[in-house]
N, C-alpha and C positions, 0 to 999 in steps of 0.2 A: 067690413072694416071694423066692426065693433068686436067680432071674434079675433082678428089680428091684433087689436089692442090689448085684448083680455090674454091672449097668449104670451105677448111680450110682457105683460105685468107678471104672469106666473113664472117665466123664465127669470126675471129680476127678483122676483120674490124667493126662488129656488137658489139663486146665488147667493142673495144677501143672507138667507138663513144657513147656507153653508159655510160661508166665510165668517159668520157670528159664531157658529159652533167651534169651528176650528180655532179661533181666538183663544178659548180656553186651554189649548194644548201648548202654550208659548214655551212650557218647560222643556219640551222636547225638541224644538227646532226654532231657530233664529227668525225664519220667515213666519212662522205661526205667531211668534212674540211680536212681530211688525204688527199683525193684525190685532193684537190685543189692545193696542193704543187708539184703535179705531172704533172700539165698542160703542161709544156714544153716537158716532156717525151712522153704524149699523141700526141703532135704535131709531134715529131720524128718518132712515130710509123707510123702517117699518111704517112709521107715521104717515109719511108721503104716500107709499103704496096703500095704506089703508084708506086715505081720504079719497084716492082715485078710485079705489075699488067699491066705496060706499057710494059714489057717483054713478057707477056700472051696477050697482046693486048685486054684488058677487057676495051673498052671505056665508057660503062656505068658506071661502078664503079670508073674509074678514074675521071670522071666529078664529082661524088660524093665526092671523096677524095679532089678534087681540091677546092670544096665549103667548106668543113670541113677546110682543111689548110687555106683558107682565112679567117675564123672565128679565128683560131688561130693566125695568123699574126695581125688580127685586134686587137686582145686582147694583144698580146705582144707588138705592137707598144706603149701601155700605160706605158710600162716598158722599153723602148728604152733607152740606156744609151751611148750618144755620146757627147764628149767635143768637142765643136766647136772652143772654144778660151778660153784664160785664163784671165779674166779680174781683177784678182788679182796680176798679174805679178808685182814685185816690192816691194809688201807688205810684212810685216813680218807675218809669220804664226805661228801657234801652231800646233805640230804635234801629233795626237792621236792614241793609238794603243789598239786594242781590242783583248786579247789573251784567249781563252778557253785552259787551260792547260791540261785538261783530267786527272784527279785524279789519275787513275792507272798508268799514264806515268812517267817514272823514268829518262828520257832522259834530265835531265836538262841543260846539257851542250849545247846542239842545241837550245834551247829555249835562253839560254843566248846569244849565238852566234847571233842568229836572232835580239834580242833586241839592241845588240851592232852594228849590221850593219844597222839597220833601225833608231834608235837613236830617239824614239819618246820622247815627252816632258811630256807626260803623259799616262800612261798604265792601261788599265781595265781588270783584270783579273776574269776569272770565273774558278770554280772547284779547289779553292785555299784551300788546307789543310794543315796540320802540316808539312809534307815532303816539299811543295812548298814554305811555309812560311819560312822555315830554309834556304833553297837553295836560293832563291830569296833575302832575307835579308841580307845573306851574301855577295852576288855577286852585287847587285845593291845598293852600297852605294852612288851613286851618285843620287839617288831619295830619298831626306830626308823627304819628306812630304808623309806619309802612312795612310790610313784608311783600316782596315782589319776586317773581320769576318771570323775567322778561323773555318771550319767545315770539319769533315771527311765526305767522300760519295762525290756527285757531285755538292753541292751547296753552297760551301765557296766562298767567294768573296773578293776582294781587289783592291784598287786603289793606285797606285804610281804616285808620279809626282815630276818633278823637279821645278816646279812653286809653289810658296806659295800659299795656300789658305785662304780665310778668313773663311770659315765654311765648316764642315763635319760633316756627321751623317748617322746612319743607319736607313733605312726606311724599313717597312714591308708592303706588299700590300697584298698578299694572305694569309700567315701566317709567324710565325717566323722561320719556317723551310726553308724559302725562301728569305733571306735577300737581299736587295738593298743597295746602297752606294750613296749618294749625296755629292758632293763637290761644292764651288763655289769659282771662282778665278776672279781677278780683270781683267778688260779689259782697253784698251786705253783711253775709254770714262768714265772710273771711275764706270761704271756699271758692276755689276758682270756678269758672264757667268756661268751658272750651267751645271753640268755634272752628268748625272744618269747612274751608273753602275748596270746592271740588269741581271738576269738569269731567265728566265721563264720556267715554267714546260712543259716538252713535253706532247703533248696531247694524251697520250695513256691510253684509258678507260674513262668512265664517269666521275668518280671523279676527275681525273686529269685535265679533260677539264673544269669542272666546276671551280677549282681553278684557271686554268689558263685565264678563262674569267674574274674570279674575280681580278686577277692580272692585266689584261690589263685596267679594269674599274677603280680600285683603283689608278693604276699609272696615268690614264688620269687626274683623278681628282685632284690628288697631283701637276701635272704640271700646270694645268689651274690655280692654285693658284700664279704661278710664273709671275711676271711683266717684266721679263728680258728674254734675249736670254739664250737658254739652249741647250744641245746634250743629246741624249740618246744612250748609247753604250752598246751592251751586246749580249749574245747568247739569242734570243727571240724564239727559237725553233718554227719559223713560217717564211713562205716565202712572198714575196710582193704581192702574189696571193691569200693570204688568207684573208678571210672576216674580220678578226679581225685586221690584220695588215692594210688593208686598211681603216678600220674605225678609227684606231688610228691616221693614218696619216692625214686622211681629218678632224677628230675631232680636232685635234691640229694645222692643217696647217703646217705640217713637211715637210722636203725635204730629199730625201735619198740621202745619200753621193754617192751612186753608180751612180748618175746622172751625175758625172764627170768622169766616166770611160767607157770603151767599152766592151760590154758583159754581160752575165747574173751574173757574180761574185759569183759562186758556193761556199760554204765552208765547206759543210758537205755532206757525209764523205769524209774526205781527199783524200782517195784512188782513189775514182771516178772521181776526177779532174772536167773537164768541165762539166761532165753529173751528177754532185751532184747537191744540191739543195742551195739555198743562205739564210741561217737561222741565221747567225751573221751579226748585222747591227750596222751601225752609223747614226743616223738620226739628224736633227737639225732644229731649227725655221728658219723662212723665211728669217731673216736678217744674218744667219750663211752662209758665202761663203766656198765651198769645192773645193779642188783641188788635184791632185796626189792620187787619190784612188787606192789601190794595196791589194792583198792578198798574203799570204806567208804561205807555208807549210813546211814538212820535219823535223819537231821537235819532232815527236813521238805522237803527239796528233790527235784525231780522226777530228779535226777541223782545218781549214785554219785560220790563223790569219788576221786580217783586220788593214790597216793602212790608215789614210787620213790627208792630212793638212787642217786647217781651220783658217777663219779670223773673 
């Protein structure tokens, strides 16, 4: 019995190690990129297997797992989110919310309740259809500035604001089925601050993966043309461990707003809580300061909403 259990553990360890290794080659194939989103879960599996092997006193395998776990920790250290101090204390901030409504969700009361509780100045909505347009327009009358692209399905989009903006437009990166919204608001320095609200295709299948890569590339080109500070807010359908996310952040010298929080910041699926994956993001240029990042669920959506203050 003991030998059978140990053999099963060895097989599981080999499979977990193989998948973890393959996850670093996401640049080369869409299936491997999917594995990159699960690196935290591979690490947790190493921990669980290690605990079981300690019980069975398998010292050789424990040393192997310790090495593998060390690699995971080294990798995770690049995404550690610890707020040491608040250098922006006393300054006036703008609060931004990112809410994936989930187009099939009809529980608008809880969404409205969350918005009233958080009271963001600007909200970026994804999966914005005619139902949500009607309900939110009726309830959120204190957001007079709106830019919308109403679509049935999962890729309608809208930005609501209490702050007047100088410019707003619909932009298409992959194709016109996946619209994004761009607004520019005035800052204290009189230079505008741009906010891009975007919803990137999920990378399921080769065609969707190619559209997604095109979306990332065209989005980066669009933002490189901007000479002022800006933020990206949306459901990017990718984790911070993905090749395409890392490439975007490095190419545009962006800051992840999760840097002012503690933890992974998982947002999907909502029901999995802390063991979900972080695919809803708010990013900003180097001179954007972030504080008070948080996520909120319980609205009927399959995503947790993200809120953060910026300066």
